[in-house]
Steps between C-alpha positions, in 0.01 A plus 500: 500500500856528624690825552712404199183478281401857591811643345456383148664714226270678256512625146835493324664386823278188502605409145863564587476274805338222299782524248759495789341189653475336166875524458586413859278191499602397148130495427291527189155661498233329288196696398190336350317691227208554741713696750463873544716698257761620756577142589527395133743790443725385784502129416796327341256285303136560410290218363256213550523284810688190372718710268615704799581189708701358215695824454580509874619140498751584233667782698760484774282699734484391863158659558187519290253767590184404313257778452199296404277256694580210720465214254753679276755538781439138585581401141820706520600302816411166334744587211763669718502316840846629582400864471317707761158597363303784657158633428426867595155403641423140595128582474536547122312193399288393207132422461578204275733355764244563774228328295693174496588371849749208482284262705191558275712468187646176632156363563385612149789316340434186701133512384623499134793251506508464120563872447839677488518847654599781263527790743539871448808647663275733710474248779673408824823294533284225653270487197797501267631199688162330441504572126654319201577798280494874577410738220523874449262707282773511236584123511161338565404471130831341395482255792133407455552414134755236608250317716288235322127594472401173667697584810263645773631826644428707807575865434521750788474729665384749234173389334510784245845404369399138506176577318683705236732207436205256485321714243808570285624140487173311533598346828287393797731573796339477840525862638571609852257792574761771583513848344731803513307781667671755277418344166154390620418872557502609134164590367379406144258791495776754598744342258251540213453868601874544490525338158235739376706796631807368322379360158742256351719470812593135561452335839769293668376276778650258746350144488417532868213728388152352475366395154287808455825713500726255310238464226555874414883481499711529191790343691488260795821422683725523801610831649827492316311393186271800531800726542651358181169544317498866615837546334387359164132590447401745232312809605543753775272368777484166679243396761667288764298237701736402779640662812567858396847544636632317190415824311795665671734276293304567184513872543873491565556287184250686275436852632341604173214250536186505721436213737160479669426265791176300472249620762340311783130457572402863537760645259670696777602256775860400572390133527738407214801600720634195682463572878761244583765644267417844641618394846862526395649851538843658485501529877429131543762414238751702702421331826509149351843569355613650827368220723499212248148439613236382433682204355373212291582157651394169340560152648743323275289192426204721405728719284632206307154362443371834368811535283414181326182650352688817408770300329243304300354835386842625388577174316163493321509866417833441331386179333749275678253266679311213342126460541553170680706669771194654669476316830264564786627734768 
């Protein structure tokens, strides 16, 4: 730790200094829905990972401070190579990304040469570059329905999202065995107890949840989709089966309603809080804006290759790509 690091501002001064640096650096601050409330409240944009990167790309900002995890900041750099992209804590990773090392994914693809790779955005830049089409939890269904049923597909890295899609659309995608440690932690037994405590309350779940949780959900969708459902459901209580920091946005939008986070295995643990997202703090946001470090750097050839699979996702999600345009990565 340097002498400069020991003199960090605190409280209101810290917020004021972040605002000062934001203006001086011509920076925008992006806050994922899973960030702690004080970061969400400071952010210029709050949203899902791809949505945030797209918003940032449309601005004239010189610097993007991405309060999320590394694959999200990488995606921002892929879409905005001319901008400086910083991440408050470079150790803010993702269990799904960690579950899918590029060398093993490459070997898996080579072992199944007739398959195309439909890959969840929660993966590394290198895995994106090895994929044919990237999907998000909000675009996966639209994209999958455009791929002929006789086309073999590898889906990774989230086996729960892939399994949900297989069941819903009667597909037989070959699933990579990764899971999100947050959504994996939800307990069916504890969820049923919670439903008994709140009779009639609907359950909104992310498709990264295992089947024993998804099967009890009244709504299954992306984080932004769950937020939209929260704004439209009838009743006064909603049980939320995803990372609980999304509830901050729900409570801001609908203070008159009650939002209850689904519990983990023992009903009391904090295991449904993402430990990676929690690494980002206001202090780290301040220092990354001050020092413009840690900075996301991606080799240009790799960036362009990864961008191809992202571009295919955007084209298919908007219905502007033909089924015959799906080539191997």
